[in-house]
Backbone bond lengths (Angstrom), bond angles and torsions (degrees), N, CA, C in turn:
res aa  C-N    CA-C-N  psi(-1)  N-CA   C-N-CA  omega(-1)  CA-C   N-CA-C  phi
1 M - - - 1.454 - - 1.521 108.67 -
2 S 1.311 116.36 136.18 1.458 120.31 -178.92 1.522 110.69 -86.83
3 K 1.337 114.21 162.70 1.461 120.49 177.81 1.519 110.17 -68.14
4 P 1.338 117.01 148.79 1.462 118.33 173.07 1.525 110.46 -64.71
5 R 1.316 117.21 157.24 1.471 121.37 179.54 1.519 110.63 -57.89
6 V 1.348 117.15 -41.96 1.458 121.76 -177.19 1.522 109.12 -126.04
7 S 1.324 116.24 135.14 1.462 122.41 176.16 1.521 109.58 -114.55
8 V 1.313 115.90 146.66 1.461 121.69 174.04 1.523 107.35 -83.15
9 T 1.342 116.46 130.06 1.467 119.81 -178.87 1.514 113.27 -107.85
10 S 1.342 118.20 -15.72 1.463 120.01 172.45 1.518 110.28 -158.96
11 E 1.330 114.67 152.71 1.452 123.02 178.87 1.517 109.70 -126.14
12 S 1.327 116.08 156.43 1.463 121.28 173.43 1.531 108.18 -76.09
13 P 1.334 118.43 167.59 1.468 120.46 176.90 1.534 112.77 -57.28
14 S 1.334 117.57 -26.83 1.474 120.43 179.05 1.526 112.40 -83.59
15 G 1.334 117.50 -6.52 1.462 121.24 178.71 1.515 115.17 99.53
16 R 1.336 118.19 2.22 1.467 120.40 178.21 1.527 109.06 -73.14
17 N 1.326 116.40 131.47 1.461 120.84 177.23 1.523 109.26 -64.35
18 Q 1.344 116.78 129.00 1.461 121.36 -175.04 1.525 114.01 -112.25
19 T 1.327 117.71 -42.55 1.465 120.27 -179.49 1.523 109.23 -129.23
20 F 1.339 114.19 151.79 1.457 121.51 -170.81 1.519 110.26 -136.70
21 H 1.330 115.83 154.40 1.463 122.20 177.78 1.521 108.35 -128.97
22 D 1.331 116.27 124.36 1.456 121.83 175.35 1.522 106.93 -81.75
23 N 1.323 117.37 110.36 1.462 122.04 -176.06 1.516 113.01 -71.40
24 R 1.323 118.33 -15.05 1.461 121.40 178.10 1.530 111.04 -85.99
25 T 1.348 116.73 -45.14 1.464 119.79 -174.55 1.526 113.38 -99.29
26 G 1.338 117.22 -17.59 1.462 121.09 -177.02 1.526 113.53 85.49
27 R 1.330 117.33 2.44 1.467 121.69 -177.62 1.529 110.94 -74.33
28 N 1.337 116.49 134.96 1.454 123.16 171.58 1.519 108.35 -101.30
29 M 1.341 116.27 137.73 1.466 120.77 -176.43 1.517 110.00 -138.12
30 N 1.334 116.28 147.45 1.452 118.97 168.25 1.534 107.41 -84.81
31 R 1.327 116.71 175.66 1.459 120.30 -175.76 1.518 111.70 -58.18
32 Q 1.323 117.60 -44.70 1.456 120.72 -178.31 1.528 112.11 -63.22
33 Q 1.321 117.24 -39.96 1.466 120.82 178.61 1.526 110.99 -65.37
34 F 1.330 116.11 -42.28 1.465 119.78 179.81 1.528 110.42 -66.46
35 V 1.333 117.42 -42.91 1.459 121.18 177.14 1.530 109.70 -56.48
36 R 1.315 117.14 -48.28 1.477 121.30 -178.85 1.531 110.63 -61.41
37 S 1.323 117.13 -42.77 1.466 120.72 179.51 1.526 111.43 -62.83
38 I 1.326 117.16 -37.57 1.467 120.79 176.25 1.522 109.52 -66.42
39 E 1.335 116.88 -45.76 1.466 121.30 -176.69 1.529 112.73 -62.26
40 I 1.330 117.77 -31.26 1.470 119.23 179.94 1.532 112.30 -90.49
41 G 1.341 116.49 1.97 1.455 120.07 172.43 1.512 116.71 95.86
42 N 1.323 118.71 14.99 1.462 120.40 -178.86 1.530 113.87 -80.11
43 Y 1.329 117.62 -15.77 1.466 121.74 -177.59 1.524 108.61 -131.40
44 E 1.339 116.17 91.07 1.457 120.86 -171.41 1.523 114.10 -69.63
45 H 1.320 119.47 -21.65 1.464 121.20 -177.78 1.525 112.76 -96.69
46 Y 1.319 116.62 16.06 1.464 122.24 -179.60 1.517 109.20 -132.10
47 H 1.329 116.10 155.00 1.458 120.80 175.36 1.526 108.78 -142.12
48 V 1.323 115.77 174.01 1.457 121.61 -176.17 1.523 108.74 -113.82
49 R 1.329 115.34 130.94 1.463 122.11 173.01 1.514 107.62 -116.01
50 E 1.329 115.64 149.49 1.457 119.26 172.78 1.521 107.08 -96.50
51 I 1.329 116.32 114.01 1.459 122.84 -178.52 1.518 107.99 -117.58
52 N 1.318 116.35 118.51 1.472 122.03 -176.72 1.523 111.40 52.84
53 G 1.340 115.84 39.09 1.456 121.07 176.62 1.515 115.06 79.34
54 I 1.339 117.97 6.79 1.464 121.95 -178.17 1.521 109.39 -118.56
55 K 1.336 116.65 126.98 1.464 120.42 176.57 1.528 108.53 -64.69
56 T 1.343 114.64 127.05 1.459 120.97 -172.69 1.522 109.75 -131.59
57 P 1.342 118.05 126.21 1.468 120.09 177.69 1.529 110.84 -75.50
58 V 1.331 115.66 138.27 1.460 121.97 177.31 1.523 108.51 -140.54
59 S 1.331 115.67 154.27 1.460 119.08 176.02 1.520 108.83 -81.47
60 N 1.333 116.19 150.05 1.456 120.86 178.36 1.522 109.21 -67.25
61 P 1.323 118.11 140.59 1.467 119.52 177.62 1.523 110.45 -70.60
62 D 1.312 116.16 123.03 1.454 122.20 176.22 1.517 108.42 -163.66
63 K 1.311 117.20 -177.46 1.465 121.07 -177.99 1.520 113.59 -82.63
64 S 1.331 117.44 -9.29 1.460 121.66 -177.59 1.522 111.06 -78.50
65 T 1.333 116.08 140.08 1.464 120.58 171.91 1.525 110.78 -98.85
66 N 1.333 117.54 -4.78 1.468 121.04 -176.50 1.508 113.29 -75.39
67 N 1.335 118.94 -11.26 1.456 119.83 -179.80 1.527 112.18 -117.72
68 N 1.329 117.76 6.65 1.456 120.42 178.32 1.518 110.42 -70.14
69 L 1.321 115.92 143.27 1.460 119.69 174.54 1.509 107.00 -76.89
70 G 1.313 115.89 123.80 1.464 117.96 -176.71 1.483 112.33 -137.64
């Protein structure tokens, strides 16, 4: 099984994903940077949800495990 496109590298004490690593490009992003990249179309298998008033990146629901945030 291959690595997911994006991995979570840190979480807040409440469990919210805070920083991310693009395993394809090597780019590290905070939540806001990743949200913006999704919104402009750079990550087609991810979308943004507003959870408790905070834009949060999530993987699209599908049968693939290659795009899950892990």
